[in-house]
N, C-alpha and C positions, 0 to 999 in steps of 0.2 A: 871822730863821729866812724868813719869809713870800719875800721875796725869793728869795730858794735855793731855790727846791723849784718855783719863779713861770718860774725859768728857769733849770733844769733838763731836762735832752732827754732827751724818751723815754727810748729806752736802757738809760739812765742807772738813773730811779723804773724799770722795771721786774727792774734786773738786782743791786737794793735789797731791790724787791719782791716776788721772782718765780725772782730768775736763784740767788741764793747760792739761801735756804732750801731750792729744788728739788735745789740741790748738794750740802749739807748734809745732805740727807733720801737724796736716791741712793748715797752717800758708805756713812751707817748704815746700807742694806737691805744695800746691793752687798757689808761689811763681814759681816754676821747671815750670806749668803750664803756666802760664802766658810768661816765661822766654820762650819757647818755640811756643809761638802759636804767638811772637813779631824778636822775633829774633832767632827761628832755629838753636838756641845753648845751654846750659847749659855754665853758668858763671864757671870757672872755681873757683879763685874762691870764692865762696856764695857753690860748694862743699863740700871744706872744711872747709868752714869755720861750715855747715852743721853737716860733721862727723866731729866738736867737741864738736857740742851741743850735740846730738842723743847722747853718752855714759852720759852725763849729767841729760839732762830726761828718761833714764835709773836707773841714782843714785837717781835719787829722789825719781820712784817710788819705788824703790827695800827697800831704806835707811824711807820709811813711812810706807809701809808694811812689811818691818822686826819688826822696829820700836811698831806700832801696835801691832806683838800678844810678844814683850815681856812686853808690856804695859800687857796686858789679862792676859799675862801666868803668873807675880812674883805676879803685883799690886795686885791680883785679889786674891791671895795665906791667906790675912791674913784674908782673909772674908770664906773662907775654914773650915766645920769642924769638931774638934779638933782631929774626932776620923778617919778621913781622912788622908792618907797617899800617895801624890803626889812625884812622881821621881820630883823632882826642879832638883838636880845634874843632871841627862841626861838629861833633855829637856836645861840645857842652855850648853853643851858640843856638842850636834847634834842640839842648836842653831847660834855656830859658826863655825862650822864646815862647814857649805854653802858659811860665809857669809868670811871667810876664803877662800878659795878653787873660789870663782867667783872674789875676789881682785886678789890672784893671776895669773886667766887669765887673766883679765881685763892689768896687768902690764907685763903678760909677748906679746901680742899680740901686748900693745901701743910699749915695748922696742924693741921686733925685726917683725918690721912688712907685712915683706919682705921675712923673712922666709918658706912660703908657698910657697909661688914667685922662688924659687934657678932654678934657671936654668940648676944644675946639678943633677940632682931629683933620677936619673940613681943609681946613690955613695951611696944615704939616704934613698934605699926603706927598706935598715934591720931598720935602729931607728925613719926614720918616722912611719913599723906599730909597731914595740915598742910605739914610742911616742901614735902617736892611740889610743891603747889598755890599756895604763896605764890615759887618758884622760877618755875614752870608762865609764872606773872600774870608776873611781872618777865622774862622770857623772854620774855617777849611785846609783851611793852612798851617793850625794849629792841631791841628789832626792829622794834619805830615810830619809839621813837631816828635810827636808825641809817638809817629808807628813809628820814623825811625829810630829813634830815643830805645826804643823795645828791639830791632834790629842790632843797634848796633854793642845794646848788654848780650839778645842771646849769641850774638853776633864773636866778642869775649869773651863772655864763660865757655863757648865751645871754642874755639881755641889753645886756651887754656890750659881747655880737660884734652884736646888730641896735638895737643905741642907744634902746631902747622898752621899752612893756611886755609881759614873755610870759605867757603864755595854756601848760599841759602840752602841746596838740599842740606848740609851735616848738618846743619842748625834749623831749619825748617820748626822741627818739633819743642826746641827750645823758645822757638819766639812765638808758635800760637800756647804754650803752657807760658811762658811770664805775659802774654794776655790776656790768655786766666788766672791770672793770680792768686785764686780763691784756689785755685787744686791745684797749682802750676809750683806757687808755696812752697807746697809740703815733698815735689821730684826732685825738685832744685838748689833750697837753701842745705839738704842735704850735701851734695855732694861738690857746693863751694865748701859750707863744713872743714871735706875730707880737706878741702883745694890748699884752705889756710891753716892743715890742721901741718902738711905737710912738703 
C-alpha cells in the first residue's frame, strides 16, 4: 500500500481526496435545489440517504489523507541518511491517537444520536459540562497529534530531499503545503515520485 501512494500521481490523489467527494456534495446540493424548485419540499427519504452517504465521503477523504501521510513518513524512512535519527515510534503513536479518537467519536454519536436532544436537560447540566470539557481537551490533543503528524511528514520529506539533518526553517514551506493538501499535493507528489524513481 505504501508504494502505491508514493508512486501515485498528484492528480490521482487529488481526484480521490477532493474530486470525488466534491462531486458527490455538488450532486446532493443540486438535487436539493432541484427538489425545492419543483416540489417546494425536500424528500425525507433523500435526506436520510444523504446523511448515510456523507459519513462515507468523510471516511474516503480522511482515509486517503491519513494513508498518504503514513506512506510518506514510513515509506521514505529507508531513504533517510544513516546519520539522521527520526522519531518514528513517536510519530506512530501520535498518528493513531486521532484515528482512534475520531472513530470513537463517530461511533458514540451513531449509537447515541439523540443524546444531545434530551428533553430533561436541567438534570444533566453537570454531566454535560464534564462531557464538554473532556471532549474539548480530547479535540485539542487530537489536533496537536495531527499537527505533529504534518510536522513529521514534512521533516521526513525534506530530510530525504536534502540528505541531511533539517530544522523547521528548512521544511516550513512543506509543512504548510501538507497542511493545505489540495494545493500542496500538486507540488509535493511529483517530487516524491522522483525520489521513488531514483
